[in-house]
C-alpha positions as CSV (number, residue, x, y, z in Angstrom):
1,M,-11.9,-7.6,22.0
2,R,-10.7,-6.7,18.8
3,E,-8.3,-3.9,17.3
4,P,-10.1,-1.4,14.8
5,Q,-10.5,-2.5,11.4
6,W,-10.2,0.9,9.1
7,Q,-6.5,0.8,8.7
8,N,-6.3,-2.7,7.2
9,W,-9.6,-1.8,4.5
10,L,-7.7,1.6,3.6
11,G,-4.5,-0.6,3.1
12,L,-6.7,-3.0,0.8
13,F,-7.6,0.0,-1.1
14,L,-4.6,1.3,-1.3
15,G,-2.9,-1.8,-2.6
16,I,-5.7,-2.2,-5.2
17,H,-5.1,1.2,-6.3
18,I,-1.5,0.5,-6.4
19,L,-2.4,-3.0,-8.4
20,I,-4.5,-1.3,-11.0
21,S,-3.3,2.4,-11.7
22,P,-0.6,1.5,-14.5
23,W,-3.8,0.2,-16.8
24,V,-6.0,2.8,-15.3
25,I,-4.0,6.1,-15.2
26,P,-3.1,6.0,-18.9
27,S,-6.6,5.4,-20.2
28,T,-8.4,7.8,-17.9
29,F,-5.8,10.9,-18.8
30,S,-5.1,10.0,-22.2
31,L,-1.4,9.4,-21.8
32,A,1.1,6.9,-23.7
33,P,0.9,3.2,-21.2
34,A,3.3,1.9,-18.7
35,S,6.0,0.8,-19.2
36,M,6.6,-2.9,-18.1
37,T,8.8,-1.3,-15.0
38,T,5.5,0.3,-14.1
39,D,2.9,-2.6,-14.6
40,I,5.5,-5.0,-12.8
41,A,6.6,-2.8,-9.8
42,G,2.3,-1.9,-9.5
43,A,1.7,-5.6,-9.5
44,V,3.8,-6.8,-7.2
45,A,3.4,-3.9,-4.6
46,G,-0.3,-4.0,-4.9
47,L,-0.7,-7.8,-4.5
48,T,2.0,-7.6,-1.3
49,L,-0.3,-4.9,-0.1
50,V,-4.0,-6.8,-0.7
51,S,-2.8,-9.9,0.6
52,I,-1.2,-8.1,4.0
53,S,-4.2,-6.2,4.7
54,L,-6.6,-9.2,4.0
55,L,-4.6,-11.3,6.6
56,G,-4.7,-8.2,9.0
57,I,-8.9,-8.0,8.6
58,V,-8.9,-11.5,9.0
59,A,-6.4,-11.9,11.8
60,P,-5.2,-8.6,13.3
61,K,-1.6,-9.1,14.4
62,I,1.4,-6.1,14.9
63,W,3.7,-7.9,12.4
64,N,1.3,-7.3,9.8
65,D,0.9,-3.3,10.7
66,W,5.0,-3.4,11.0
67,L,4.9,-5.3,7.2
68,K,2.6,-2.2,5.9
69,Y,4.7,0.1,7.3
70,M,7.8,-1.0,5.9
71,L,5.6,-1.3,2.5
72,G,4.9,2.3,3.0
73,F,8.5,3.4,2.7
74,G,9.4,0.8,-0.6
75,L,6.2,2.1,-2.2
76,L,7.8,5.9,-1.2
77,V,10.9,5.2,-2.9
78,T,9.7,2.9,-6.2
79,P,9.2,5.6,-8.4
80,W,13.6,6.7,-8.4
81,L,14.5,3.2,-7.4
82,F,12.7,1.6,-11.0
83,R,12.6,5.3,-13.1
84,F,9.2,5.6,-13.8
85,N,10.1,8.5,-15.8
86,D,6.5,7.5,-18.0
87,N,4.7,10.4,-16.3
88,I,4.3,12.3,-13.3
89,F,1.0,10.2,-12.5
90,F,2.6,6.8,-11.6
91,D,5.1,8.8,-9.5
92,L,2.5,10.6,-7.3
93,S,0.6,7.4,-7.2
94,F,3.1,5.3,-5.7
95,V,4.3,8.4,-3.0
96,F,0.9,9.1,-2.1
97,A,-0.1,5.6,-1.6
98,G,3.4,4.8,0.4
99,M,3.2,8.2,2.6
100,L,-0.4,7.2,3.8
101,L,0.3,3.7,4.3
102,I,3.0,4.4,6.9
103,V,0.8,7.7,8.2
104,V,-1.9,4.7,8.6
105,S,0.2,2.0,9.7
106,G,1.7,4.7,12.7
107,L,-1.8,4.7,13.4
108,A,-2.4,1.6,14.2
109,F,-0.2,1.4,16.2
110,A,-1.0,4.3,18.4
111,S,-4.2,2.7,18.8
112,R,-3.2,-0.7,19.2
113,R,-3.6,-1.8,23.1
114,P,-1.0,-4.0,24.8
115,E,-2.0,-7.7,24.8
116,T,-2.4,-9.1,28.2
117,G,-2.2,-13.1,28.8
118,G,-5.9,-13.9,29.9
119,E,-7.8,-13.1,26.9
């Protein structure tokens, strides 16, 4: 039986959000454009999360959940590592996505049934 997929779909949504936020947030809130660091960090983190989530949708394995869990911590500390001083919206976007990804991955671990050898 297949595992629940909502965690992977939420990860896909968060990955798309992180990927496009450096371009959407400034135009939505009439702010200065994002710095090159924010653009690159958003693109790398977003594409990584989208890829991991798509793999989790196609073939759910526990390592997908572990990768999303670790990427959540990476998103959580990215604004301070790369010094996103442009505006608070980028900080909050990355931190919120990281915290949500950590919680969702934890729920995925809790809902996963132990694998048995015969299936």
